[in-house]
Backbone as CSV, one residue per row, in Angstrom:
resi,resn,N_x,N_y,N_z,CA_x,CA_y,CA_z,C_x,C_y,C_z
1,MET,28.427,98.605,84.764,28.132,98.676,83.328,28.464,97.355,82.671
2,ALA,27.509,96.809,81.902,27.741,95.593,81.135,27.172,95.803,79.750
3,ILE,27.958,96.449,78.896,27.508,96.759,77.547,28.100,95.755,76.574
4,GLU,27.235,95.141,75.761,27.687,94.235,74.714,27.709,94.996,73.397
5,ARG,28.675,94.627,72.530,28.859,95.338,71.262,28.606,94.403,70.096
6,GLY,27.902,94.935,69.103,27.643,94.162,67.895,27.465,95.097,66.715
7,PHE,27.037,94.538,65.586,26.759,95.387,64.437,25.581,94.830,63.659
8,VAL,24.924,95.716,62.907,23.777,95.346,62.088,24.281,94.882,60.728
9,THR,23.881,93.696,60.316,24.336,93.179,59.031,23.677,93.937,57.884
10,ASN,24.326,93.882,56.734,23.791,94.496,55.521,22.982,93.447,54.762
11,SER,21.828,93.835,54.257,20.939,92.884,53.595,21.503,92.335,52.291
12,ARG,22.622,92.911,51.821,23.243,92.432,50.590,24.493,91.586,50.860
13,VAL,24.856,91.455,52.137,26.046,90.678,52.510,25.592,89.370,53.140
14,ALA,26.194,88.255,52.716,25.817,86.950,53.244,25.979,86.917,54.759
15,VAL,25.048,86.234,55.423,25.029,86.226,56.881,26.243,85.524,57.477
16,GLN,26.619,84.379,56.925,27.721,83.612,57.518,29.044,84.380,57.556
17,PRO,29.491,85.015,56.468,30.724,85.812,56.533,30.635,86.963,57.531
18,ALA,29.438,87.540,57.665,29.273,88.631,58.629,29.473,88.121,60.053
19,ILE,28.926,86.945,60.344,29.108,86.352,61.671,30.576,86.057,61.928
20,GLU,31.230,85.471,60.948,32.651,85.113,61.096,33.505,86.354,61.333
21,MET,33.208,87.439,60.621,33.961,88.674,60.806,33.741,89.232,62.199
22,ALA,32.490,89.199,62.678,32.207,89.706,64.023,33.004,88.947,65.064
23,GLY,33.097,87.639,64.902,33.886,86.845,65.833,35.365,87.165,65.750
24,SER,35.852,87.407,64.548,37.286,87.641,64.367,37.751,88.946,64.985
25,ILE,36.849,89.946,65.132,37.270,91.224,65.709,36.793,91.388,67.146
26,GLY,36.242,90.312,67.713,35.945,90.318,69.141,34.641,90.972,69.551
27,LEU,33.680,91.051,68.633,32.371,91.570,69.018,31.617,90.522,69.843
28,ASP,30.518,90.930,70.436,29.761,90.049,71.329,28.551,89.408,70.667
29,TYR,28.039,90.046,69.640,26.842,89.520,68.982,26.741,90.102,67.578
30,VAL,25.820,89.549,66.805,25.491,90.070,65.482,24.004,90.403,65.461
31,GLU,23.658,91.561,64.892,22.260,91.908,64.679,21.925,91.662,63.212
32,ILE,21.159,90.629,62.956,20.862,90.226,61.589,19.658,90.994,61.058
33,MET,19.894,91.713,59.971,18.830,92.435,59.287,17.978,91.432,58.514
34,MET,16.677,91.381,58.833,15.817,90.362,58.238,15.171,90.822,56.928
35,HIS,16.027,91.362,56.055,15.686,91.658,54.672,16.790,91.045,53.822
36,GLY,16.528,90.817,52.558,17.569,90.326,51.664,18.171,89.014,52.134
37,THR,19.485,89.003,52.345,20.168,87.770,52.755,19.712,87.264,54.116
38,GLY,19.089,88.151,54.912,18.629,87.749,56.232,17.132,87.533,56.313
39,HIS,16.458,87.481,55.180,15.008,87.263,55.182,14.681,85.918,55.831
40,ARG,13.537,85.834,56.461,13.176,84.619,57.207,13.197,83.373,56.331
41,THR,12.871,83.516,55.044,12.856,82.356,54.160,14.264,81.842,53.857
42,ARG,15.265,82.668,54.121,16.656,82.235,53.967,17.256,81.808,55.298
43,LEU,16.821,82.458,56.377,17.366,82.111,57.687,16.890,80.740,58.161
44,ALA,15.592,80.483,58.039,15.023,79.256,58.600,15.693,77.988,58.070
45,PRO,15.893,77.847,56.744,16.532,76.620,56.259,17.991,76.466,56.714
46,ALA,18.638,77.593,57.059,20.046,77.564,57.464,20.215,77.737,58.965
47,ALA,19.125,77.586,59.735,19.146,77.904,61.164,20.197,77.120,61.927
48,ALA,20.281,75.822,61.686,21.240,74.989,62.428,22.669,75.425,62.127
49,GLU,22.945,75.709,60.868,24.290,76.137,60.476,24.630,77.501,61.073
50,ILE,23.653,78.409,61.072,23.879,79.745,61.638,24.160,79.646,63.136
51,ARG,23.372,78.856,63.832,23.584,78.694,65.277,24.957,78.090,65.556
52,GLU,25.357,77.164,64.748,26.677,76.537,64.936,27.788,77.565,64.732
53,THR,27.645,78.394,63.698,28.665,79.417,63.437,28.711,80.437,64.575
54,LEU,27.552,80.841,65.062,27.510,81.750,66.206,28.216,81.128,67.412
55,ASP,27.917,79.889,67.700,28.526,79.194,68.846,30.036,79.075,68.665
56,ASP,30.457,78.751,67.446,31.893,78.577,67.182,32.672,79.860,67.438
57,HIS,32.012,80.997,67.270,32.687,82.285,67.439,32.315,82.966,68.758
58,GLY,31.596,82.254,69.613,31.247,82.809,70.926,30.329,84.014,70.849
59,LEU,29.419,84.016,69.880,28.545,85.164,69.654,27.099,84.831,69.988
60,SER,26.359,85.837,70.417,24.910,85.715,70.529,24.291,86.429,69.335
61,CYS,22.965,86.496,69.324,22.275,87.008,68.136,21.104,87.910,68.504
62,VAL,20.990,89.001,67.769,19.860,89.926,67.808,19.355,90.001,66.374
63,VAL,18.097,90.323,66.175,17.593,90.530,64.814,16.947,91.894,64.691
64,HIS,17.003,92.410,63.483,16.214,93.588,63.134,15.060,93.063,62.308
65,LEU,13.875,93.031,62.892,12.705,92.495,62.209,12.383,93.309,60.962
66,PRO,11.744,92.701,59.971,11.487,93.402,58.705,10.595,94.617,58.897
67,PHE,10.813,95.610,58.057,10.031,96.845,58.154,9.520,97.333,56.805
68,SER,10.177,96.967,55.719,9.722,97.402,54.406,8.355,96.779,54.113
69,GLY,7.368,97.622,53.866,6.021,97.137,53.585,5.218,96.746,54.816
70,ILE,5.791,96.927,55.998,5.117,96.566,57.248,4.482,97.812,57.861
71,ASP,3.182,97.755,58.143,2.494,98.880,58.783,1.666,98.335,59.942
72,LEU,2.297,98.298,61.110,1.630,97.757,62.296,0.427,98.588,62.709
73,GLY,0.431,99.845,62.340,-0.657,100.724,62.743,-1.578,101.096,61.607
74,SER,-1.704,100.215,60.612,-2.580,100.523,59.483,-4.037,100.600,59.934
75,PRO,-4.803,101.558,59.379,-6.229,101.632,59.694,-7.040,100.585,58.926
76,HIS,-6.374,99.871,58.021,-7.035,98.834,57.227,-6.803,97.482,57.892
77,GLU,-7.866,96.857,58.336,-7.758,95.644,59.144,-6.890,94.577,58.499
78,HIS,-7.079,94.335,57.197,-6.345,93.255,56.549,-4.865,93.598,56.363
79,VAL,-4.564,94.880,56.202,-3.163,95.308,56.095,-2.464,95.119,57.437
80,GLN,-3.116,95.574,58.502,-2.523,95.404,59.827,-2.380,93.920,60.169
81,ARG,-3.404,93.123,59.814,-3.347,91.688,60.097,-2.169,91.053,59.362
82,GLY,-1.969,91.480,58.108,-0.851,90.945,57.326,0.490,91.307,57.934
83,ALA,0.605,92.544,58.443,1.852,92.967,59.084,2.149,92.118,60.309
84,VAL,1.134,91.886,61.135,1.320,91.070,62.339,1.701,89.647,61.966
85,GLU,1.059,89.091,60.954,1.351,87.708,60.569,2.759,87.569,59.990
86,GLU,3.198,88.558,59.218,4.568,88.506,58.689,5.584,88.591,59.825
87,LEU,5.300,89.451,60.793,6.206,89.571,61.927,6.168,88.315,62.798
88,ARG,5.002,87.663,62.891,4.902,86.401,63.626,5.847,85.360,62.993
89,ALA,5.794,85.245,61.671,6.654,84.292,60.977,8.132,84.660,61.143
90,SER,8.428,85.950,61.130,9.817,86.398,61.290,10.324,86.130,62.699
91,VAL,9.464,86.330,63.696,9.841,86.036,65.075,10.170,84.558,65.229
92,ARG,9.386,83.707,64.622,9.646,82.269,64.712,10.974,81.900,64.067
93,ALA,11.264,82.524,62.919,12.550,82.282,62.268,13.698,82.785,63.127
94,ALA,13.491,83.940,63.767,14.520,84.495,64.647,14.780,83.574,65.830
95,ALA,13.718,82.996,66.367,13.878,82.075,67.493,14.670,80.842,67.090
96,GLN,14.531,80.407,65.848,15.254,79.229,65.371,16.761,79.443,65.380
97,ILE,17.184,80.689,65.189,18.630,80.948,65.191,19.111,81.443,66.560
98,GLY,18.214,81.427,67.536,18.611,81.766,68.898,18.632,83.239,69.224
99,ALA,17.908,84.051,68.459,17.888,85.495,68.726,17.243,85.781,70.072
100,ARG,17.772,86.781,70.783,17.234,87.136,72.095,16.557,88.490,72.120
101,LYS,16.828,89.328,71.117,16.150,90.614,70.981,15.730,90.796,69.530
102,GLY,14.623,91.510,69.357,14.164,91.847,68.019,13.822,93.322,67.931
103,VAL,14.558,94.052,67.107,14.284,95.475,66.897,13.097,95.595,65.945
104,ILE,12.185,96.506,66.245,10.987,96.668,65.424,10.714,98.149,65.194
105,HIS,10.218,98.472,63.995,9.803,99.839,63.684,8.330,99.992,64.046
106,PRO,8.001,100.811,65.044,6.606,100.969,65.462,5.883,102.000,64.600
107,ARG,5.773,101.715,63.318,5.197,102.654,62.369,3.673,102.605,62.360
108,SER,3.068,103.755,62.169,1.651,103.839,61.799,1.526,104.916,60.738
109,ARG,0.942,104.541,59.626,0.742,105.504,58.537,-0.727,105.911,58.416
110,ALA,-1.458,105.720,59.503,-2.863,106.142,59.513,-2.942,107.650,59.265
111,ARG,-3.857,108.073,58.409,-3.988,109.501,58.091,-4.611,110.267,59.247
112,ASP,-5.463,109.602,59.994,-6.095,110.229,61.149,-5.135,110.141,62.335
113,GLU,-4.532,111.256,62.696,-3.518,111.257,63.751,-4.069,110.767,65.083
114,ALA,-5.341,110.963,65.305,-5.935,110.550,66.573,-5.939,109.033,66.737
115,ASP,-5.880,108.315,65.613,-5.934,106.852,65.661,-4.553,106.196,65.668
116,ARG,-3.521,106.956,65.357,-2.205,106.342,65.158,-1.698,105.598,66.380
117,ALA,-1.750,106.243,67.535,-1.211,105.627,68.741,-1.958,104.340,69.088
118,ARG,-3.269,104.388,68.994,-4.068,103.202,69.327,-3.794,102.054,68.360
119,LEU,-3.785,102.347,67.066,-3.585,101.310,66.060,-2.194,100.690,66.167
120,MET,-1.176,101.566,66.286,0.181,101.047,66.428,0.317,100.249,67.718
121,GLY,-0.255,100.767,68.798,-0.151,100.077,70.079,-0.765,98.694,70.033
122,ASP,-1.907,98.572,69.392,-2.560,97.275,69.281,-1.687,96.285,68.511
123,GLY,-1.159,96.732,67.362,-0.330,95.847,66.551,0.969,95.478,67.236
124,LEU,1.619,96.471,67.819,2.900,96.224,68.478,2.736,95.297,69.673
125,GLN,1.716,95.511,70.485,1.521,94.660,71.651,1.265,93.216,71.244
126,GLU,0.569,93.012,70.155,0.340,91.639,69.695,1.658,90.967,69.328
127,VAL,2.559,91.706,68.675,3.872,91.137,68.331,4.685,90.864,69.594
128,VAL,4.611,91.785,70.567,5.313,91.576,71.837,4.868,90.267,72.485
129,GLU,3.574,90.005,72.476,3.050,88.786,73.099,3.448,87.540,72.324
130,ILE,3.468,87.640,70.998,3.938,86.523,70.174,5.409,86.234,70.485
131,ALA,6.216,87.295,70.546,7.653,87.136,70.776,7.965,86.588,72.159
132,SER,7.143,86.944,73.150,7.406,86.466,74.514,7.319,84.950,74.593
133,GLU,6.520,84.347,73.740,6.418,82.894,73.697,7.708,82.252,73.196
134,CYS,8.519,83.049,72.513,9.805,82.564,71.977,10.986,83.123,72.762
135,ASP,10.722,83.701,73.930,11.770,84.323,74.748,12.537,85.384,73.972
136,LEU,11.831,86.130,73.158,12.426,87.193,72.352,11.917,88.534,72.857
137,GLU,12.836,89.418,73.211,12.484,90.751,73.704,12.306,91.698,72.522
138,ILE,11.145,92.325,72.428,10.882,93.277,71.357,11.306,94.672,71.800
139,CYS,12.120,95.325,70.965,12.672,96.650,71.273,12.233,97.629,70.191
140,ALA,11.290,98.497,70.519,10.717,99.437,69.556,11.677,100.593,69.312
141,GLU,11.956,100.857,68.041,12.939,101.874,67.648,12.274,103.215,67.389
142,ASN,12.912,104.299,67.836,12.415,105.638,67.525,12.629,105.942,66.044
143,MET,11.559,106.380,65.380,11.622,106.681,63.958,11.781,108.196,63.757
144,PHE,11.601,108.658,62.519,11.655,110.097,62.263,10.711,110.437,61.121
145,GLY,10.230,111.679,61.132,9.389,112.146,60.042,8.020,111.503,59.992
146,GLY,7.501,111.052,61.094,6.193,110.408,61.126,5.994,109.769,62.483
147,TYR,5.046,108.863,62.571,4.780,108.191,63.837,5.468,106.825,63.815
148,ALA,6.256,106.453,64.801,6.429,107.085,66.090,7.890,107.540,66.257
149,THR,8.088,108.722,66.812,9.416,109.280,67.033,9.709,109.291,68.534
150,VAL,10.834,109.894,68.897,11.152,110.032,70.322,10.056,110.772,71.072
151,HIS,9.332,111.624,70.373,8.281,112.415,71.006,7.041,111.581,71.319
152,ASP,6.995,110.366,70.783,5.865,109.468,71.019,6.232,108.319,71.959
153,THR,7.373,108.433,72.608,7.856,107.355,73.470,6.864,107.005,74.569
154,GLU,6.253,108.001,75.161,5.312,107.734,76.243,4.127,106.899,75.765
155,ASP,3.706,107.105,74.512,2.635,106.286,73.947,3.029,104.814,73.927
156,ILE,4.240,104.557,73.445,4.711,103.173,73.338,4.777,102.527,74.706
157,LEU,5.310,103.242,75.680,5.451,102.682,77.024,4.099,102.485,77.699
158,ALA,3.149,103.370,77.419,1.837,103.270,78.050,0.970,102.187,77.423
159,ARG,1.133,101.951,76.122,0.238,101.058,75.401,0.783,99.651,75.183
160,THR,2.094,99.460,75.388,2.691,98.156,75.092,3.680,97.761,76.181
161,ASP,4.123,96.522,76.106,5.155,96.009,77.008,6.504,95.927,76.311
162,ALA,6.656,96.649,75.213,7.917,96.635,74.475,9.008,97.384,75.226
163,SER,10.242,96.929,75.041,11.404,97.713,75.445,11.690,98.723,74.332
164,LEU,12.731,99.524,74.519,13.057,100.556,73.533,14.418,100.327,72.896
165,THR,14.478,100.645,71.614,15.743,100.824,70.901,15.899,102.317,70.656
166,TYR,17.058,102.875,71.015,17.306,104.286,70.695,18.271,104.365,69.525
167,ASP,17.839,105.007,68.435,18.685,105.236,67.264,19.213,106.665,67.343
168,THR,20.530,106.802,67.418,21.138,108.122,67.630,20.892,109.067,66.467
169,GLY,20.932,108.558,65.231,20.697,109.406,64.073,19.253,109.852,63.980
170,HIS,18.324,108.920,64.232,16.906,109.277,64.201,16.588,110.318,65.272
171,GLY,17.180,110.134,66.442,16.964,111.103,67.509,17.460,112.486,67.125
172,ARG,18.617,112.522,66.459,19.177,113.814,66.052,18.261,114.527,65.058
173,ILE,17.690,113.776,64.124,16.775,114.371,63.150,15.580,115.016,63.854
174,GLU,15.143,114.384,64.942,13.981,114.879,65.679,14.361,115.882,66.776
175,GLY,15.600,116.380,66.739,15.989,117.460,67.640,16.734,117.040,68.889
176,LEU,17.062,115.750,69.014,17.793,115.295,70.192,19.248,115.038,69.831
177,GLU,20.125,115.885,70.330,21.559,115.650,70.220,22.237,116.276,71.419
178,GLY,23.474,115.888,71.654,24.197,116.430,72.792,23.474,116.186,74.099
179,GLU,23.359,117.224,74.909,22.754,117.114,76.237,21.274,116.741,76.173
180,LYS,20.573,117.181,75.121,19.155,116.824,75.004,18.987,115.325,74.806
181,ALA,19.833,114.743,73.975,19.773,113.296,73.771,20.160,112.561,75.044
182,ALA,21.187,113.060,75.721,21.621,112.427,76.975,20.503,112.467,78.011
183,ALA,19.786,113.567,78.070,18.684,113.687,79.029,17.575,112.691,78.714
184,PHE,17.324,112.476,77.426,16.310,111.491,77.025,16.739,110.089,77.460
185,LEU,17.998,109.745,77.248,18.494,108.425,77.637,18.469,108.255,79.151
186,GLU,18.791,109.293,79.867,18.738,109.243,81.327,17.307,109.005,81.797
187,ARG,16.373,109.710,81.195,14.975,109.622,81.612,14.363,108.253,81.324
188,HIS,14.800,107.639,80.218,14.192,106.370,79.808,15.153,105.179,79.938
189,ARG,16.197,105.359,80.719,17.241,104.336,80.793,16.701,102.953,81.146
190,GLU,15.745,102.880,82.073,15.253,101.572,82.507,14.475,100.849,81.411
191,HIS,14.000,101.592,80.408,13.245,100.966,79.318,14.097,100.728,78.073
192,ILE,15.226,101.429,77.961,16.088,101.277,76.784,16.951,100.033,76.963
193,SER,16.790,99.104,76.045,17.546,97.853,76.088,18.624,97.800,75.017
194,HIS,18.436,98.597,73.956,19.258,98.447,72.759,19.496,99.820,72.147
195,VAL,20.671,100.018,71.556,21.004,101.294,70.920,21.576,101.038,69.532
196,HIS,21.090,101.780,68.548,21.685,101.792,67.219,22.633,102.978,67.134
197,LEU,23.895,102.696,66.952,24.911,103.738,66.830,24.981,104.149,65.367
198,ASN,24.202,105.149,65.035,24.025,105.638,63.671,24.665,107.022,63.599
199,ASP,25.897,107.087,63.067,26.613,108.360,63.007,26.180,109.144,61.775
200,THR,26.130,110.476,61.909,25.670,111.348,60.832,26.506,112.621,60.802
201,VAL,26.362,113.373,59.721,27.040,114.669,59.633,26.082,115.818,59.947
202,GLY,24.824,115.499,60.125,23.821,116.513,60.434,22.524,115.824,60.778
203,LYS,21.414,116.528,60.553,20.103,115.953,60.849,19.634,115.099,59.673
204,SER,20.335,113.965,59.508,20.059,113.063,58.390,20.390,111.641,58.820
205,ASP,19.858,110.682,58.069,19.986,109.263,58.432,21.138,108.647,57.649
206,ASP,22.384,109.013,58.012,23.537,108.699,57.171,24.105,107.294,57.352
207,HIS,24.059,106.753,58.547,24.643,105.428,58.840,26.118,105.379,58.443
208,LEU,26.864,106.365,58.899,28.302,106.415,58.630,29.062,105.497,59.584
209,PRO,30.308,105.140,59.236,31.136,104.420,60.198,31.229,105.206,61.501
210,PHE,31.264,104.521,62.612,31.276,105.150,63.919,32.496,106.062,64.048
211,GLY,32.247,107.333,64.355,33.332,108.307,64.467,33.593,109.084,63.202
212,ALA,32.949,108.704,62.086,33.181,109.402,60.818,32.290,110.619,60.656
213,GLY,31.239,110.714,61.473,30.336,111.851,61.396,30.635,112.882,62.461
214,THR,29.626,113.656,62.820,29.817,114.746,63.784,28.981,114.550,65.042
215,LEU,28.416,113.379,65.236,27.588,113.137,66.412,28.473,113.009,67.651
216,ASP,28.109,113.710,68.695,28.892,113.723,69.934,28.483,112.531,70.806
217,PHE,29.022,111.369,70.471,28.636,110.154,71.178,29.059,110.171,72.648
218,GLU,30.161,110.803,72.953,30.620,110.826,74.345,29.575,111.480,75.247
219,THR,29.004,112.585,74.774,27.964,113.274,75.550,26.650,112.504,75.523
220,VAL,26.232,112.091,74.333,24.932,111.427,74.174,24.844,110.152,74.995
221,LEU,25.880,109.329,74.947,25.826,107.994,75.549,26.257,107.951,77.013
222,ALA,26.664,109.094,77.560,27.176,109.116,78.936,26.227,108.474,79.950
223,PRO,24.904,108.717,79.894,24.025,108.112,80.900,24.044,106.583,80.880
224,LEU,24.355,106.004,79.731,24.395,104.550,79.628,25.792,104.010,79.959
225,ILE,26.804,104.678,79.447,28.175,104.213,79.665,28.597,104.393,81.116
226,GLU,28.190,105.509,81.710,28.630,105.832,83.068,27.643,105.369,84.132
227,GLY,26.451,104.992,83.728,25.425,104.611,84.693,25.306,103.105,84.835
228,PRO,24.426,102.644,85.725,24.208,101.215,85.956,23.283,100.641,84.894
229,TRP,23.799,100.511,83.655,22.972,100.089,82.529,23.548,98.843,81.885
230,ASN,22.708,97.872,81.654,23.102,96.659,80.940,22.317,96.605,79.640
231,GLY,23.005,96.654,78.522,22.309,96.650,77.249,23.245,96.371,76.098
232,THR,22.752,96.614,74.889,23.493,96.275,73.678,23.648,97.500,72.788
233,PHE,24.856,97.665,72.259,25.189,98.735,71.328,25.436,98.101,69.953
234,SER,24.615,98.452,68.972,24.829,97.956,67.608,25.385,99.058,66.716
235,LEU,26.525,98.803,66.125,27.064,99.687,65.100,26.192,99.516,63.859
236,GLU,25.517,100.582,63.449,24.638,100.502,62.280,25.275,101.320,61.161
237,VAL,26.058,100.623,60.358,26.867,101.266,59.319,26.353,100.810,57.949
238,GLY,26.003,101.753,57.106,25.446,101.422,55.795,26.533,101.081,54.799
239,THR,27.100,99.886,54.913,28.200,99.494,54.047,28.169,98.002,53.758
240,GLN,28.684,97.637,52.601,28.890,96.228,52.284,30.344,95.832,52.514
241,ASN,31.164,96.810,52.894,32.588,96.570,53.140,32.783,96.360,54.631
242,LEU,33.046,95.126,55.042,33.124,94.807,56.457,34.347,95.427,57.143
243,ASP,35.296,95.945,56.358,36.438,96.632,56.970,35.983,97.848,57.777
244,TYR,34.907,98.481,57.331,34.399,99.649,58.055,33.808,99.254,59.409
245,ILE,33.368,98.020,59.537,32.870,97.544,60.824,34.022,97.401,61.811
246,GLU,35.129,96.873,61.336,36.301,96.748,62.208,36.790,98.124,62.644
247,HIS,36.847,99.058,61.709,37.254,100.433,62.015,36.316,101.048,63.052
248,SER,35.024,100.833,62.879,34.031,101.387,63.802,34.164,100.767,65.184
249,THR,34.443,99.474,65.234,34.611,98.785,66.512,35.775,99.366,67.294
250,GLU,36.857,99.671,66.606,38.021,100.262,67.267,37.657,101.594,67.903
251,HIS,36.888,102.415,67.187,36.482,103.723,67.721,35.511,103.573,68.887
252,LEU,34.607,102.610,68.785,33.668,102.377,69.881,34.399,101.896,71.123
253,ASP,35.318,100.965,70.958,36.064,100.453,72.104,36.895,101.550,72.770
254,ALA,37.420,102.467,71.963,38.181,103.589,72.531,37.270,104.468,73.387
255,LEU,36.036,104.681,72.928,35.091,105.467,73.704,34.723,104.756,75.010
256,LEU,34.461,103.470,74.942,34.069,102.714,76.125,35.204,102.608,77.142
257,ALA,36.450,102.741,76.688,37.618,102.606,77.560,37.948,103.901,78.281
258,ARG,37.321,105.013,77.939,37.650,106.309,78.558,37.219,106.343,80.026
């Protein structure tokens, strides 16, 4: 087992302090949210400084590519083209700061369900090919309440060369928790590269500090923690208070040490 630990930055918290905090508590990487303070137009001009700060703290970098207003599977050609072009620019900015993985939402809001998989697959695969030129691994995240969820995983694997991000909270909303979630991770372990540790109190997208909710992480994550898996665990906590990241890291490390 070679699991690296990091956290997803908050779009309202400056990137540099977040990196410094991650280094101070011994994390392995930072996942920069590319909205707000992490938008590509802010990252690119500060790329050299960000890379230096990452190096100074012995950290690597992952990004969460933008998703607000992005519809990779739009049935409207110009909308889909715009989504791909925005993601192309974001991938280039991510490469400037040395990112090695990019989390992406494989959304399609096409009204015709028969077209969703094809449209999303076309858009996502184009981004995967763009990212490969920058040595950036694209990791498609399971969504909820639409396309694409855990139930559409086979579509993503069949239509694209993307790796997978598994979001624990999103999976729970779609009916995967406990042994069911563990079975999903076991079945798709070779394709799952990245995990969002999203704790919840129920079937909701709460993003609580790790251990503050009711998600049974010990059971869910067993196939990855106990198996021959090399990947990244991101604490995805919806907070601007970085103290909660340190608290979450302590709980995660306790789980990994069992």
